[in-house]
N, C-alpha and C positions, 0 to 999 in steps of 0.2 A: 485453285480456282475459286473456291468460296472462302472468303476472309471471315474468321471469327471476330464478331464484335467484341470489344473490350467492355466488360460490365462495369458500370458505374453505380457505386452505393451512395445513396444520399442519406446522410445522417441529420436528424434534427436534434438540436441542443442549444443550450444557452451558454455561450462563451464566457470565461471569466476565471478567477483564481479561487479555488475553494480550499479552505483551511479547516482541519477537523482533526480529532483524536479518534482513532479507530481501536475498539475493544479487542483484546487478544486474551484467550484463555490458554494458557500453556498446557501441555499434555498432561501434567501430573494431576492438577486439580485437587490437591490434598489440602483439607482445611487445617488451619494452624489452631493454637490453644482455644480461641474463642469460637471455633467452629465456622470460621469465614474462610472463603476462598478468594485469593487475590485476583482481581481482574486488571490486567496491565492494559495501558493505553499506548499506542504508537502514534505520535505526531505526523501528520501527513499534509503536504501542500500539492494541490493537483491543479495544473493549469490545462484549461479546456479551450481549444480553438488555436488556430495558427497564429493569430495575432498575439497570443499570450506565450505559446511555447517558442515562438520565433525560429522554427525549423520545420522540417517536413513531416513531423508527427503531430497529430491532432490532440493527443493527450500526453501529458508529461507528468508523472507521479514521482514525488520525492519523499522519502522516508527520513526521519530524523531519529538516529539512534543516540539519544541523550536522555535516557528515561530510567533513571536510578539503576544502572548497571544492567539493564535487560539487553541482551544481545539478540537482535532480530534476525540475524543471518541464518540461524537454524530454523526459523519460521517464515522466512521470506516468500516461499512458494505458497504456503498456507494463507498468509496475510494478503498476498497479491491476487490469489483466487478469490478470496472473500470480497476484496475491495472491487475486482472486476464484476463479480456475480451480484453485487449489491449497489454500491454507490455508482460505478460506471455505467452499470446496465440501467439503472434508474435515469441517470442524466441523459442517456441516449435512447430513452423510451423503449426499453426492451432489448436493444442490440448492444453487442460488445465489440468495438472496432479493434480487435486483437492486433492487427497488423498496423495500427496507427497509435499504439501505446508505447512509450519508452519509460523505464523504471530507473530510479536512482536511489542510492542510500547514502545519507550524509552523517559522517561521525564527527563528533567534537571531542578531541583527545589532546589533553593538557593544553587547552586554549588554542589549538589549531584544528581547522576544519580540513577533512578529507571527503572527497566524493567519489563514489563508486557507481559505475553504470552496471546495471543488473540486466542480463540477457537470460530469457527463460523461454522454454517451449510450451506452448498451449496445447492441451489435450482436448479437442473439440468434442469428443464423446463424452468424457468425464467433466468437462468445463473446469478444468484445473490446470495450473502451471506446474512444470517439472524442469528438472536439470537447470538449476540456477548456476549461473557463471558470473563472477564479479570481476570487473576491470576498472582500475584506478583512472580517473580522468581529472583534468585540471579544473579546480573549483572556480577559477576566473572565467572559465568558458561557459559556465552556467549561471544565468542571471537569477539571483535570489531577490525576491522583491520585499522580504521582511525577515526579521529574526526567526529563529527556530520557534515553533509553538510547543507548548508544554502543558499537560494537564496531570494532576496528581492521580495516581492509582487509587482505587478504592476496593473494598472487599464486600462480597455478598455472603449471606448466610447460607451455610450448607445444611439442608433439611435433614438428611440422614444423621449427621453429627448432633443436631439440635434434639431430635427425638430420642436418640441413643443415650444422651446425657441428661435426660429430664430427672 
């Protein structure tokens, strides 16, 4: 008798292609000889807007795993959660369009590219992704606008180590 109206969510954003290197602190955070902890960077290309994703998703995030041997599959949920809670949330003025985001990971192995689609579940209460599942997709089906981006990792001084070794 009563029809429930479909809720329409309006997002305010600037469409485009965003390329950046996202910092990643691995779980160990152990300083090496000089007392510095390595901060790794994950190259990311993010397409915002249907005219850039060219499909039914508003946001397409592509990670490039070509970062001095760093495997990001073990950290994909952590990285994705941090990207969603910082970069994506900022682009969409405080909102995270979880159902409108698709995630990809691109590997460069022996001169060949492989693309994996990453499916994850969003925990709305914890604002965190869980249960990552990887599925190989055809690289030709995904339109890349430029070559992979890369930034060298750097180290930051570990305060405790510096004080301990004065």
